[in-house]
DRENZAMI-934551 format. One line per 5 residues: number of its first residue (from 1); their letters; for each residue x, y, z of C-alpha. Coordinates in steps of 0.5 Angstrom, whole numbers, plus 500, padded with zeros to 3 digits. Example, Ala and Ser with C-alpha at 12.3 -4.5 7.8 and 13.67 -1.06 7.14 Angstrom:
// DRENZAMI-934551
1	AS	525,491,516; 527,498,514
This chain:
// DRENZAMI-934551
1	MAREL	449,424,445; 451,430,449; 454,428,456; 450,430,462; 452,436,465
6	LSAKE	456,435,471; 454,439,477; 457,444,482; 456,440,488; 458,434,484
11	IASAL	465,438,482; 465,440,489; 465,432,492; 471,431,486; 475,436,489
16	GLPEP	474,434,496; 471,441,498; 465,443,502; 458,442,498; 456,449,496
21	TAAQV	450,453,499; 443,453,494; 446,461,492; 452,459,490; 450,454,486
26	EVIEA	445,458,482; 450,463,480; 456,457,478; 451,454,474; 447,461,471
31	PMAPL	446,461,464; 452,463,459; 449,470,459; 450,477,462; 449,476,470
36	LVVAG	450,481,476; 452,477,482; 451,482,488; 456,479,494; 456,481,501
41	AGSGK	462,483,505; 464,475,506; 460,472,503; 465,468,499; 465,471,492
46	TETMT	472,469,491; 470,462,492; 464,462,488; 468,466,482; 473,459,482
51	GRVVW	467,455,482; 464,458,476; 470,458,471; 471,451,474; 464,449,472
56	LVANG	464,452,465; 470,448,464; 469,442,466; 463,442,463; 465,445,456
61	FVEPD	463,451,455; 469,454,454; 477,451,454; 481,454,460; 484,460,455
66	QVLGL	478,462,454; 476,465,460; 477,472,462; 478,475,469; 479,482,471
71	TFTRK	479,485,479; 483,490,481; 489,488,485; 495,484,482; 494,480,490
76	AATEL	486,478,488; 488,476,481; 494,472,483; 489,468,488; 483,467,483
81	AERIG	488,465,478; 492,460,483; 485,457,486; 482,456,478; 489,453,476
86	ARLRL	489,448,482; 483,445,481; 483,444,474; 489,440,475; 486,436,481
91	LQQRD	480,435,476; 485,432,472; 488,428,476; 482,425,478; 480,423,471
96	VWHPR	473,428,472; 476,433,466; 481,433,461; 483,438,456; 483,438,449
101	TDDAE	489,435,445; 487,437,438; 483,443,434; 476,441,433; 476,444,426
106	TGAEV	483,443,423; 485,437,428; 492,441,430; 495,438,436; 494,444,441
111	LGGTP	497,445,448; 493,445,455; 492,453,456; 490,457,462; 485,462,464
116	TVSTY	488,470,463; 486,473,470; 489,481,470; 487,487,473; 483,491,470
121	HSYAG	489,496,469; 493,491,466; 488,488,461; 487,496,458; 495,496,458
126	RLVRE	495,490,453; 489,493,450; 494,499,448; 500,496,447; 497,492,442
131	HALRL	493,498,439; 494,505,441; 498,506,434; 491,507,431; 489,513,435
136	GYESE	497,515,434; 500,513,441; 506,509,442; 505,503,444; 510,502,449
141	SRLLS	509,510,453; 511,510,460; 507,509,465; 507,514,470; 506,513,477
146	EAAAW	503,517,482; 509,521,484; 511,521,477; 505,524,475; 505,530,480
151	QYASE	512,532,478; 510,533,471; 504,537,474; 509,541,478; 513,542,472
156	VVAAY	507,545,468; 504,549,474; 512,552,476; 513,554,468; 505,557,467
161	DGPMD	506,564,464; 498,565,463; 493,570,467; 492,567,474; 488,573,476
166	DVQFA	482,568,478; 486,563,481; 489,565,488; 492,559,491; 499,556,493
171	ESTVT	503,552,487; 502,545,491; 494,547,491; 494,548,484; 498,542,482
176	AAVVD	494,538,486; 488,541,482; 491,539,476; 492,532,478; 485,531,479
181	LAGEM	482,534,474; 486,531,469; 484,524,472; 477,525,473; 477,527,466
186	AEHLV	480,521,464; 476,517,468; 469,519,465; 472,520,458; 471,528,458
191	EVGDV	476,533,454; 478,539,457; 474,543,451; 468,540,454; 469,542,462
196	AAYLE	471,549,459; 465,550,454; 461,548,460; 464,552,466; 464,558,461
201	RVLAA	456,557,460; 455,556,467; 459,563,468; 455,567,463; 448,565,466
206	LDALP	450,567,473; 452,573,470; 446,575,466; 442,573,472; 438,579,475
211	PHPGA	437,581,481; 430,578,485; 426,584,486; 427,588,493; 435,586,492
216	RGKDL	439,590,497; 446,588,495; 450,590,488; 452,583,487; 450,576,487
221	PGEVK	447,573,494; 453,569,498; 453,562,496; 451,563,489; 458,569,489
226	KMREQ	462,563,492; 460,559,487; 462,564,481; 469,565,484; 470,556,485
231	LRARA	468,556,478; 472,562,475; 479,559,479; 477,552,476; 476,555,469
236	GVLPM	483,559,470; 486,551,472; 484,548,465; 489,551,461; 494,548,466
241	VQRYL	491,542,466; 491,542,457; 499,543,458; 499,537,463; 496,533,458
246	ELKRG	500,535,452; 507,534,457; 505,527,458; 503,526,450; 510,529,448
251	RDAMD	514,525,453; 510,519,451; 508,518,458; 501,517,461; 498,515,467
256	FADQM	493,509,470; 487,514,468; 490,516,461; 491,508,459; 484,506,461
261	ALAAR	481,512,458; 485,511,452; 483,503,452; 476,505,452; 477,510,446
266	LAMSF	480,505,442; 474,500,443; 469,505,442; 472,507,435; 474,501,433
271	PDIGA	470,494,433; 474,490,430; 478,490,437; 472,488,441; 471,482,436
276	IERQR	478,480,437; 477,480,444; 470,476,444; 473,471,439; 479,470,444
281	FGAVL	474,469,451; 468,466,452; 467,468,458; 468,474,462; 468,475,470
286	LDEFQ	469,482,473; 470,482,480; 469,489,485; 465,492,480; 462,497,484
291	DTSAA	469,500,484; 469,501,476; 469,508,473; 465,511,467; 470,509,463
296	QLELL	472,502,465; 464,501,463; 464,504,457; 471,499,455; 468,493,458
301	RSLFV	461,495,454; 464,496,447; 468,490,448; 463,485,450; 457,487,447
306	APGEP	455,486,440; 448,485,436; 446,479,436; 452,475,439; 451,473,446
311	SPVTA	455,476,452; 457,471,457; 460,477,462; 458,475,470; 459,482,474
316	VGDPH	461,481,481; 460,487,486; 456,490,493; 453,497,492; 454,497,499
321	QSIYG	462,497,499; 462,502,494; 468,507,497; 472,510,492; 467,515,490
326	WRGAS	473,520,489; 477,515,485; 472,516,480; 468,509,482; 461,510,483
331	ATTLS	455,505,486; 452,506,480; 456,502,475; 452,496,478; 445,498,475
336	EFRRA	448,501,469; 451,494,468; 444,491,467; 442,496,462; 449,496,458
341	FGTPT	450,489,458; 441,487,458; 437,489,453; 432,495,453; 426,490,456
346	HPAPV	430,485,459; 436,488,464; 441,483,466; 439,478,472; 441,479,479
351	LPLAT	443,474,484; 445,474,491; 450,471,495; 448,474,502; 451,468,507
356	SWRND	457,471,511; 462,466,512; 467,472,516; 463,475,521; 460,472,527
361	VGVLE	452,474,529; 453,480,533; 457,483,529; 453,481,522; 447,485,526
366	VANAV	450,491,527; 453,491,520; 445,490,517; 443,495,522; 448,500,519
371	AGPLR	446,498,512; 438,499,512; 437,505,509; 443,503,503; 439,497,502
376	AGSKV	432,501,502; 435,506,497; 439,502,493; 438,501,485; 440,494,485
381	PVDEL	436,489,489; 441,487,495; 439,482,500; 441,482,508; 447,478,510
386	APRAG	445,471,514; 451,469,518; 454,462,516; 452,455,519; 455,455,526
391	AGSGR	457,462,527; 460,464,533; 455,469,537; 460,475,537; 461,480,542
396	VAVAR	460,488,540; 462,493,545; 461,501,545; 463,506,549; 462,514,550
401	VETAG	468,517,554; 469,524,556; 476,526,551; 479,523,545; 485,521,550
406	DEAAL	481,517,555; 478,514,548; 485,512,546; 486,509,553; 480,505,552
411	VASWL	481,502,546; 488,500,548; 486,497,554; 480,494,550; 485,491,545
416	EERRA	489,488,551; 484,484,553; 482,481,547; 489,479,545; 489,476,552
421	AGAKS	484,473,550; 486,470,544; 485,474,538; 490,473,533; 490,479,529
426	AAVLC	487,486,531; 486,493,528; 484,500,529; 480,503,523; 480,510,523
431	RKRSQ	476,515,519; 482,521,519; 489,520,520; 489,525,525; 486,520,530
436	FAALI	493,516,529; 497,520,534; 493,519,540; 492,512,538; 499,510,538
441	EALDS	501,514,544; 495,510,548; 498,503,545; 505,505,547; 503,507,554
446	RGIPH	501,499,554; 506,496,551; 502,494,545; 506,492,539; 503,496,533
451	EVVGL	504,498,526; 501,504,522; 500,502,515; 499,506,509; 503,512,507
456	GGLLL	500,517,510; 499,514,516; 506,512,516; 509,519,516; 506,521,522
461	TPEIE	510,515,526; 515,517,531; 521,514,527; 519,516,520; 518,523,523
466	DITAL	525,523,525; 528,521,519; 525,526,514; 526,531,519; 534,529,518
471	LHVVN	532,529,510; 529,536,510; 536,539,514; 541,535,509; 536,538,504
476	DPSRG	535,545,505; 539,549,510; 533,554,511; 529,548,514; 530,550,522
481	DQLMR	522,547,524; 525,541,521; 532,541,525; 528,543,532; 525,536,532
486	LLTGP	532,533,532; 534,538,537; 529,537,542; 529,529,541; 532,523,543
491	LCRLG	538,525,539; 540,531,542; 535,532,548; 538,540,548; 534,544,554
496	AADLD	531,551,554; 538,554,555; 541,551,550; 537,552,544; 537,559,546
501	GLMAW	544,559,546; 545,556,539; 539,562,536; 544,567,539; 550,564,536
506	ARHQQ	546,564,529; 545,571,530; 551,572,532; 553,569,525; 548,573,521
511	DLRLG	551,579,524; 558,577,522; 556,576,515; 552,582,514; 558,587,517
516	VEDRF	555,588,524; 560,589,530; 559,586,537; 559,593,539; 552,594,536
521	APQDD	550,588,539; 546,590,546; 541,595,541; 540,588,538; 534,586,542
526	DDAEG	534,579,540; 533,582,533; 538,581,527; 535,586,523; 534,592,527
531	AVAEA	541,591,529; 543,591,521; 539,598,520; 542,602,525; 549,598,524
536	LAQPG	549,601,517; 547,608,519; 554,608,522; 561,611,520; 564,605,517
541	VGGGS	559,600,516; 556,598,510; 560,602,506; 560,609,509; 566,614,511
546	GRATS	570,612,517; 575,606,518; 576,600,514; 574,593,517; 576,587,515
551	TPRDQ	570,583,517; 566,580,510; 560,584,510; 554,582,505; 553,588,500
556	APDSS	546,586,499; 543,586,506; 536,587,504; 536,580,500; 540,576,505
561	DRVSI	538,570,509; 535,570,515; 538,567,520; 538,559,520; 539,555,526
566	VEAVD	542,549,521; 548,553,519; 549,554,527; 549,547,527; 553,546,521
571	DPPRP	558,551,524; 558,550,533; 561,555,537; 566,554,540; 567,551,547
576	GWTSW	566,557,552; 564,562,547; 558,566,550; 554,572,547; 553,579,548
581	DGKRV	547,577,553; 551,571,557; 547,566,552; 551,560,551; 551,553,549
586	SDVGL	553,548,555; 559,543,553; 554,537,554; 550,540,549; 556,542,545
591	GRLRG	558,534,545; 551,532,543; 551,538,537; 557,536,534; 554,529,533
596	LQQAI	549,531,530; 554,536,525; 557,530,523; 551,526,521; 549,531,517
601	RRLRS	555,532,513; 556,525,512; 549,525,510; 550,531,505; 556,528,502
606	LTALP	552,521,500; 546,525,497; 548,522,490; 546,515,494; 540,512,491
611	LADLV	534,515,495; 532,508,499; 540,507,501; 540,515,504; 534,512,508
616	GEAER	538,508,511; 543,512,512; 539,517,516; 536,511,520; 543,509,522
621	ALGLD	545,516,524; 540,517,528; 541,510,531; 533,508,530; 535,501,527
626	IEVLA	538,499,534; 532,503,538; 526,499,534; 529,493,535; 529,495,543
631	REGYT	522,495,543; 518,490,549; 514,486,545; 515,486,539; 517,481,534
636	PAAAR	523,484,530; 519,484,523; 514,488,527; 519,493,530; 522,495,523
641	AHLDA	515,495,520; 515,503,519; 522,503,518; 522,498,512; 516,500,509
646	FADVA	519,507,509; 524,504,505; 520,501,500; 516,508,499; 524,511,497
651	ATFTV	525,505,493; 518,505,489; 519,513,488; 526,512,486; 524,508,480
656	SADRP	518,511,478; 519,519,479; 522,522,473; 527,526,478; 528,521,483
661	NLGGF	533,527,488; 532,528,494; 528,535,493; 523,532,489; 522,526,494
666	LAWLT	521,530,500; 516,535,496; 512,529,495; 512,527,502; 509,533,504
671	AALKE	504,533,498; 503,525,500; 502,527,508; 497,533,506; 493,529,502
676	ERGLD	488,525,507; 485,520,502; 491,517,498; 498,515,496; 497,509,500
681	KGYIE	499,502,498; 496,499,494; 494,493,498; 496,490,505; 496,483,510
686	ASSDA	493,483,516; 498,482,521; 498,477,527; 505,481,530; 502,487,532
691	VQILT	496,491,532; 495,494,526; 493,502,525; 489,504,519; 484,508,515
696	IHAAK	478,505,513; 479,506,506; 485,502,507; 482,496,510; 477,494,505
701	GLEWD	478,486,502; 481,485,510; 479,482,516; 481,481,523; 479,477,529
706	AVAVP	477,484,534; 476,491,530; 475,498,534; 472,503,530; 474,510,534
711	GLVEG	472,517,533; 464,516,531; 462,523,532; 458,528,527; 463,532,523
716	SFPAL	468,526,523; 464,519,522; 461,522,518; 465,527,516; 461,533,514
721	SAAVS	462,541,514; 458,542,519; 462,539,526; 460,544,531; 455,543,535
726	RSDGE	450,548,538; 444,547,544; 437,549,542; 436,548,550; 433,541,549
731	QWSVS	439,537,546; 445,538,542; 446,537,534; 450,539,528; 447,543,522
736	LPKQR	444,539,516; 450,537,512; 452,541,506; 457,538,500; 459,543,495
741	GWIGG	460,538,490; 462,541,483; 461,548,485; 466,547,490; 474,549,492
746	LTDGG	479,548,487; 482,541,489; 475,538,491; 470,540,486; 472,536,480
751	IPYAL	468,536,474; 461,538,473; 457,533,474; 452,533,468; 459,531,464
756	RGDHE	460,525,469; 458,518,466; 454,517,473; 451,524,474; 445,520,474
761	GLPLL	446,518,481; 449,525,483; 445,531,485; 442,536,480; 443,543,480
766	DWQGA	439,546,475; 442,552,474; 440,553,467; 432,555,469; 434,560,475
771	SDWKD	430,566,474; 434,571,479; 439,572,484; 434,569,489; 432,563,485
776	METRV	439,561,484; 440,562,491; 435,557,492; 437,552,487; 444,552,490
781	EAFLR	442,551,497; 437,545,495; 443,542,491; 448,544,497; 443,539,502
786	GGGDH	442,534,496; 450,534,496; 450,533,504; 445,527,503; 450,524,498
791	GVEEE	455,525,502; 452,522,508; 450,515,504; 458,516,501; 460,515,509
796	RRLAY	455,510,511; 458,505,506; 464,507,509; 461,505,516; 458,499,513
801	VAFTR	465,497,510; 469,498,517; 463,494,521; 464,488,517; 472,487,517
806	ARSDM	471,484,525; 470,476,525; 468,475,532; 470,482,537; 469,489,535
811	LLTAP	469,496,539; 465,502,537; 467,508,541; 465,516,541; 469,522,545
816	VWTDG	464,527,547; 470,532,547; 476,533,542; 479,540,541; 473,544,540
821	KTPKV	469,549,545; 462,545,544; 461,538,545; 462,533,540; 455,530,538
826	TSRFL	455,523,537; 455,519,530; 449,517,528; 452,510,525; 452,509,533
831	TELLE	446,511,536; 442,508,530; 445,501,534; 442,503,541; 436,506,538
836	AESAL	434,500,534; 427,498,534; 429,491,535; 435,490,541; 441,489,538
841	PVDRL	446,485,541; 451,491,544; 454,491,551; 456,498,553; 462,499,557
846	AWVDL	461,506,558; 457,512,557; 458,519,560; 452,524,558; 453,530,555
851	PDPAV	453,536,558; 447,539,559; 443,543,553; 439,548,558; 445,551,560
856	PEEAL	451,551,553; 455,556,557; 457,552,562; 459,546,557; 467,547,558
861	NPTAA	472,543,554; 476,538,560; 482,538,556; 482,546,556; 482,546,563
866	EALSV	486,541,564; 494,545,565; 499,541,561; 505,539,564; 511,535,561
871	QWPAD	518,534,562; 523,538,557; 528,535,555; 523,529,554; 526,523,557
876	PLAQR	527,518,550; 526,512,554; 521,514,559; 518,508,562; 523,503,559
881	RAALA	528,507,563; 529,502,568; 529,496,564; 534,498,559; 538,501,565
886	AGAAA	541,494,567; 543,492,560; 546,499,558; 551,498,565; 553,491,562
891	VRSAV	555,494,555; 559,499,558; 562,495,563; 564,490,558; 567,495,553
896	EAQRE	571,498,559; 573,490,561; 575,490,553; 579,496,554; 582,493,560
901	DARED	584,488,557; 588,491,550; 592,495,555; 595,489,558; 595,486,552
906	AGGLG	600,491,549; 604,491,556; 600,498,559; 602,502,553; 594,502,550
911	GTVEQ	591,497,546; 586,498,541; 578,497,541; 574,492,537; 571,497,532
916	GVLPM	564,494,532; 563,497,539; 559,503,539; 562,509,541; 562,511,548
921	PGAAL	561,518,551; 567,521,552; 574,525,549; 576,524,542; 581,519,540
926	PVLEE	588,521,540; 590,521,533; 596,515,535; 590,511,538; 586,512,532
931	LDLLL	592,509,527; 592,504,531; 585,502,531; 586,502,523; 592,498,523
936	EERRR	589,493,528; 582,493,523; 587,491,517; 590,485,521; 584,483,523
941	LAHRG	582,483,515; 587,479,514; 586,474,518; 578,473,519; 576,468,524
946	AVTVL	570,463,522; 564,467,520; 557,464,522; 552,464,516; 544,463,518
951	MPRHL	541,458,514; 534,461,511; 528,458,512; 526,456,505; 531,452,501
956	SASAV	530,450,493; 531,443,492; 538,444,488; 540,449,494; 539,442,498
961	VALAQ	544,439,493; 549,445,493; 549,445,501; 551,437,501; 556,438,495
966	DPARF	560,444,497; 557,447,505; 563,453,505; 561,455,497; 554,455,499
971	ASALR	555,459,506; 559,463,502; 554,464,496; 548,466,502; 553,471,505
976	RPMPE	555,475,500; 551,473,493; 554,474,486; 552,475,479; 552,468,475
981	PPALA	555,467,469; 550,466,463; 545,460,465; 547,455,458; 545,450,463
986	ARRGT	538,453,464; 537,455,457; 538,447,455; 534,445,460; 528,449,460
991	AFHAW	528,447,452; 528,440,453; 523,440,458; 519,445,454; 519,439,449
996	VEQHF	518,433,453; 512,437,456; 509,438,448; 510,431,447; 505,429,454
1001	AQAAI	501,435,452; 501,438,458; 504,445,459; 505,448,466; 506,455,468
1006	VDILD	512,455,471; 516,461,475; 522,464,472; 525,463,478; 524,455,478
1011	LPGSA	525,454,470; 526,446,469; 533,444,467; 536,450,471; 540,445,476
1016	DDDPG	542,441,470; 550,441,469; 554,441,463; 549,442,458; 553,440,452
1021	DDGDL	553,443,444; 546,446,441; 547,441,436; 545,435,441; 539,437,443
1026	PLMKE	535,433,436; 539,427,439; 536,428,445; 529,428,442; 531,422,439
1031	RFLAS	533,418,445; 527,420,449; 522,418,443; 526,411,444; 526,410,452
1036	DWAHR	520,407,456; 518,414,459; 516,416,452; 510,411,451; 508,411,459
1041	TPAEI	503,416,461; 505,420,466; 500,422,473; 503,429,474; 507,434,470
1046	EIAVE	511,440,472; 508,439,479; 510,444,485; 512,441,492; 513,444,498
1051	TVIDG	515,441,505; 518,442,512; 525,438,514; 527,440,521; 524,446,521
1056	IAVRG	526,449,513; 522,450,508; 524,446,501; 521,447,495; 522,445,488
1061	RIDAV	518,442,482; 518,436,480; 519,435,472; 514,428,472; 511,423,476
1066	FPRPG	508,416,473; 504,411,477; 508,404,478; 505,398,475; 504,395,482
1071	GGFTI	502,400,485; 505,407,488; 509,412,483; 516,414,481; 519,421,480
1076	VDWKT	523,422,474; 527,428,473; 530,429,466; 537,431,466; 541,434,460
1081	GAKPS	548,434,463; 552,428,463; 551,423,469; 555,425,475; 560,420,478
1086	GGSGA	562,418,485; 560,423,490; 557,427,486; 553,423,484; 551,421,491
1091	TRALQ	550,429,493; 545,429,487; 541,424,489; 539,429,495; 534,433,490
1096	LAAYR	530,427,489; 530,425,496; 527,432,497; 522,430,491; 521,424,494
1101	VAFAR	519,425,501; 515,432,499; 511,428,494; 510,422,499; 507,427,504
1106	LRGLD	503,431,499; 499,424,497; 499,422,504; 504,416,502; 509,412,505
1111	LDDVD	516,412,503; 516,406,500; 510,407,496; 514,412,492; 521,411,488
1116	AAFYY	525,417,484; 530,416,478; 534,420,474; 534,420,465; 540,423,462
1121	AATGE	538,425,455; 545,425,453; 546,418,453; 537,415,454; 540,412,460
1126	TVWPD	535,411,467; 539,411,473; 535,409,480; 540,412,485; 539,410,493
1131	LPDDR	535,415,496; 536,417,503; 530,418,508; 526,424,511; 531,423,517
1136	SLATL	537,423,513; 535,430,510; 533,433,517; 540,431,520; 543,434,514
1141	LAGVP	540,441,515; 540,441,522; 548,441,522; 547,448,519; 546,454,524
1146	E	540,457,525
């Protein structure tokens, strides 16, 4: 008799969780058949997916190891796996469900498994590793990062020797086109030959078109002619794409798109691969399905759809949040899922999740309003989001202000108010990174801590711009443009006169190299080349007759480098030097130049360092490590956020690029800065330390208490090609949007839509049916308009994502003027909210009028009329000078007092200064005083005093034992970690623990850093392991049933998180629990045994707190497998442990 199924509500009750909603229950308890779940923003899809897996497992539909979950980020995969694992363990503890212990067919003993939860690309990678040889690919091909792929393409483009008549673009532009085209072809399973043949047919058709009657021109009309030129350029790039693919294949390398395409081709070509996967996985959950590509859809269809077999696949997605179209994703994959996984007569059913657990009511109403047109045009049914029970009212404010500067100031003021009112997290979401600079300046002016998220935005922050400028100068002496930032920035602060004198010195050096003497300088007129030309015509110069000169001369002046201000800094003028026309560098300026010179020379000597280390040296050379920590209102983590993120970027490039040198790194950064859309981090975390500034694309999946969305004007958001407004006498407007799509430019055109897997959701250009030039022009115009409408729809999805990031407070703003000559038209996404039929809860903070459209000639940009006045050189401290001046004076006073003390100690003969003191302005140290410093440093190194080591805020239980056994050794290991000898104890302990787990049939997932047995001492000989097993089986523990096996615990004692993994917990006959720690080493004695007991004490406190028990209800013991002996030590309580930890400096 089959047992009755557990309901989703019963399982939630057993787990102590809130009761699921009716919509969640319907999804969780859905039949084992294809299902599409349309989950709106913040609707609890992760919770529902977890609930479905637990329900399927608890009711015996599948075993845990028969579940496959796929998502896009490792963070999401980890979160889903942890939730599922934790709930299954809790069900087991509460005797609701137990894993099977033997195979139903063979009766063989089995170990309990765990669900497989990974990213789509990781899953595809496993298939490639297992089956790639079937198609002639290496199973362990190197996976290229974006940086490495860029370098491969750059190598191909630089070496290409084919025809380039139709490709009149810069090398970097062609490189970007090669990478983009190759990636798009892979995402849609298209070959280079397919694209080449299609373009050839289109171009042939265009060339064959006859003129229309009455045509006056001799060539195709404007838009059609532009289309032909762009397609010819793309066809000219295709041979380079082919070579790029061949280069990757020849080097056994592939990028993520190649890997996914290869996995799809394997699944399509070999049906047995699908049979293997269907046999292995009885339930499949696909997260964020709206972001999948055609290749991913085809892969999953080929694997999990087979005639006559069930297809228990659940896809979860939201067409409104499909915002990664440029990565190959398409909202049409949701409707395609219904067709691909359903039957011709019965598409896969759709169930909604439409309760928002994130947004308050006002925010949600605004988000629903902007998504209205999306719901109306969706190919899958999408319900309007409803607020959760008890949701707050929420606040949405809108504003239209005069200028972009006013907008940034308003955003900063609003964020300051929201943070003061209790908002724990806040963000500014921008459509483009070009908006960042004004916002950063406004937040700085109010002292609001902020963090720019994503590489593209990161490169625009002042501290990172300084570092990259210095690295450019170190790498390339011709980068005077980058040097100017350093010369005029906080490091040098040179004024106009000093810069003029430095350039005069640079020209003087150039004259010397070219053999031009000072007597020709008056004719120079600030133009070295003119002086050279005149000088070479003189006798005795440039090889002519006349007197000999000892000045070195350039034998090929026509090929000489131009004047280099970088070289002038590397070899600055001597004090007192003056040019022929009286230009000079001041003594103060020379002193600062020498400091920069030393920094550049030092970094050039360190270019062999790993890039992350070199970036750190540049940071310290510029003093940025100290400068950022002096920011008022910032926590140390927030202050260093940009520097640490840039170091991570450098480290990632080092391990992922083929040529991880400085030049390659800087070239890649330049490309990253140009690419508006990409090269950001895979995921980020919302921060409570600072206001985060990021693009909307990077914000997907995140949420904050308060969110500001500036720049809501036509042309920017939505981003349209037509951004210039015009007046018809009654109103200001922009022209109808157009988007060129696949007939567009080299870097944004892509492959023809007809070859894409999502072509049904894209505009159609019927080029084959055109009869003449005019007809073709009409068709192209209609295609451009259709592309514009499609683009606005994409932008509307982006607006929906932006508006659903706020929990309770949101600000939407638009400026009237930015940098153009005509006013900006307010975005339709903002005006729709104000003109809605039913009034929305929107508060107008400010709303200035647009200029009178009846007199457009009087519309003048106020920012152009304002005379901009700034101080130069800029004061790097600005408003902070008053706050920091007292501190600086105190430091100088302390340094001078130390100097005086040193002189007195030396009997008035001078003394040494502490090496750690920062160098102060003044004359260079004499040689003898420098020698004294070196000798003093040597003496102090030989007689070191006490060193304070900071206690980490997290400790493992074994670390607590190490601290108690030998505090000095523990501190030394913290201060300077050293490689440990081979962990024989860990291997022995791991083997014994694994065997014990198998005995109890409850194998657990264990972190490699937390391996059981890693804290064991003196493991003994390998031959002792069978004897240990025999003794364990003879012990009482082998015949008892544990309540827990390998349970991870963590608790806070005296402000320090102590964590560990308990080997086993057994229920006591009289109530309570006993913790047992298996030991494979010898039993310690004396003081060593007492300190070892601290490990059990920490476990005892943590477990008691976890279960809400008194300490008396929990005891603990060591079981020594080598002797079969159980030891019950005296255990200190939590107060004693706190006393131990409190004695260590924090």
